[in-house]
N, C-alpha and C positions, 0 to 999 in steps of 0.2 A: 647509438649509445645505450648501454644497458641501464643507465641511470637517468634517462631523460624523463623527468617527472610527468609532463603533460601527456606524452605518448603512453607511459605506463598507466596513468589514470584512465585514459581513453580505453586502453586495452582491458583494464579491470572492469570498466563499465560495460563493455561489449560482452565480456564473459558472464557478467551478472545477467544481462538481458537475454543471453542464450542459456541461462541456468547452468553454466559450467562453474559451479560454486567453488570447487577445490582450486581450480586455476585462478579464479578471481581472488580468492583468499590469499594465495601466495603473492600475487602482484600487489594487492592493496596494502599488505603488510610492508612491502618494499616502499610503496608510496609514502606510508606513514613514517618510515625510517628516514626517508629523504626530507619530508615536510610534515612534521608532527602536528602542525597547526593548520593543516588543510581541511577545511570544513567539508569539501566535496569528498575527500578521501574517507573521512569518518562516516559520511552518509552512505557511501558505497559499502564500507565495512559493515554498517548497520543493515544494509540490504542483504548481505551475505548471511549475517547472523539471523535475520528475520526469516529468510528462505530455509535456513537450517533449523528453524523452529527453536532457536536459542533466544527467546523473547526478552529475558532479563539482560542478556548481553547486548542485544539489539537496542534496548532502551538506553543503555549507557553509551553506545556508539552514536545514536541519534542525538542524545543530549550533548555529547562532545561536539558533534557537527554544528549544533545550534549555538555553541559558544562562539565559534568562528564565523558563522554566517546566520545570524538570528532571523533574517528576513527571507530565508529560503523556503518557499511554500511547499515544495516537494518533500523536504525533510519533515516539515510539520505534519504533512499527510501520512508519511511513513510512520512517524511516531504515534499519530492518532490510531492508525490501523494496528500497530503493535500493541497499544494499550487495549484496543478492542479484543485482540486475541488473548490478552492476559485477563480479560474480564473486568478491566478497570474502566468502566464506562464513563464515569464522571471525568476522568483524565482524558479519555478519548474525545469526549465532547468539548472540553476546554481546548485541546489541541486543534480540533477542526475549527472552532470559533477563532482561535488565534490566526489560523490560515486565512479565514474569511476576512479578518481585519487587515491582513496584508493585501488581499485581492478579493473584493466582493463580487467579481465577475467570473469566478472560477466555479463552474457548476458542480464539480466533484466535492467541493467543500459542503455545499448544501446536501448533496447526496449522502455524504458521510454522516451529517447531522440527522438526516432522515433515517438512516439505519439505526443510529443510537436511540432516536426517539421511538422507533418501532420496537426495539428490544426492551425499552423501558415502559412500553405500553401507552405512550403518549401519541395516540393515532392521529388526532387532529393536527398536532404539531408536525408529525411525520408527513402527513399529506401536504401541508404547507411547504415544507422543505422539498418534497418531491416535485411540486409544481415549479418552484424556483430553480431546481436543478435542471429540469427538462426545458425550461425557458432558455437557459444558457447553453445547454448541451442536450440535444434531442436523443442522444444515444448514451446518456449517463448510466454507466454500469452500476454504480452504487445506488442510484435512485431506483433502478429496476429491481435490484436486490431488496431494497426497502419495501417496494411494492409486494414482493414475494413474502416478506415477513408479515406484512399487513394481511395479505390473503390467508396465510397460515393462521394468524391470530383470530381471524374471522371464521375459521373452520374450513376454508377452501383449500384443503391440502393438495388436491389434484392441480388446481390453478397455480399454487405456489411451486409445486414440483415442476410443472411444465414451464413456468417462467424461468426457474433456475436452469433447467435443461437447455432452454433457448439461449440463455446467457452463456452457458458453458460451451455451446455448439458454435458460437461466434469465432471468427478467425482472430487469432492473437497477433501480437507484434512480430512473431516469428512466422515466416512464410511456411505454409503447409501444416501449421499446428493450430488446433483449436485451444480454447482455454481449458477444456477438459483434459486434453492431452498434456498441457503444461502442468496442470495440477498433479496429474498422475506422475509426470516426470519428476517433480519436486518431491512428492511422497516417496517415490522409488529411490531417489538419490540420497534421502536422509533416513530411510528405513521406516518401518511401520510402528514406531514406538509411540 
């Protein structure tokens, strides 16, 4: 059936994970036509907006998702990173703390808080969050990024650059793609504006 909601939502999610954003966008709009109160659909729509660097629209999409599923930690994380990209650090911090209140055993929440603390120059707090993130997830991507920010703030530009290069060289969720290749793919798909 062309109107089978669960199958369409799954397909839209797959297209997002493969960064096929135009295809995901068409399908997620159909999902929202079928079920306009689907929090998962709004969250996927937010991801499409986020990857297309439409941060104001992504914020609205994630906020809509949270109306229908207020305890979805993944959407809180996406909203937090969206706020980070908008430069709204206080709101990003609040969103990560909200995610942490939902699940205090999710290392990436601490990693996100570490990034915010590093950007705000609160290095002791950042290091505290980094330790908590690594305790829960030895491969915490956001905690590693926070460490790079600390290194850069301490004048260790080479160390920071090498750490970020190492992060980007890791294999992503797509087979045969590194994170660096995924970033390049997103930038290429939405232009260089």
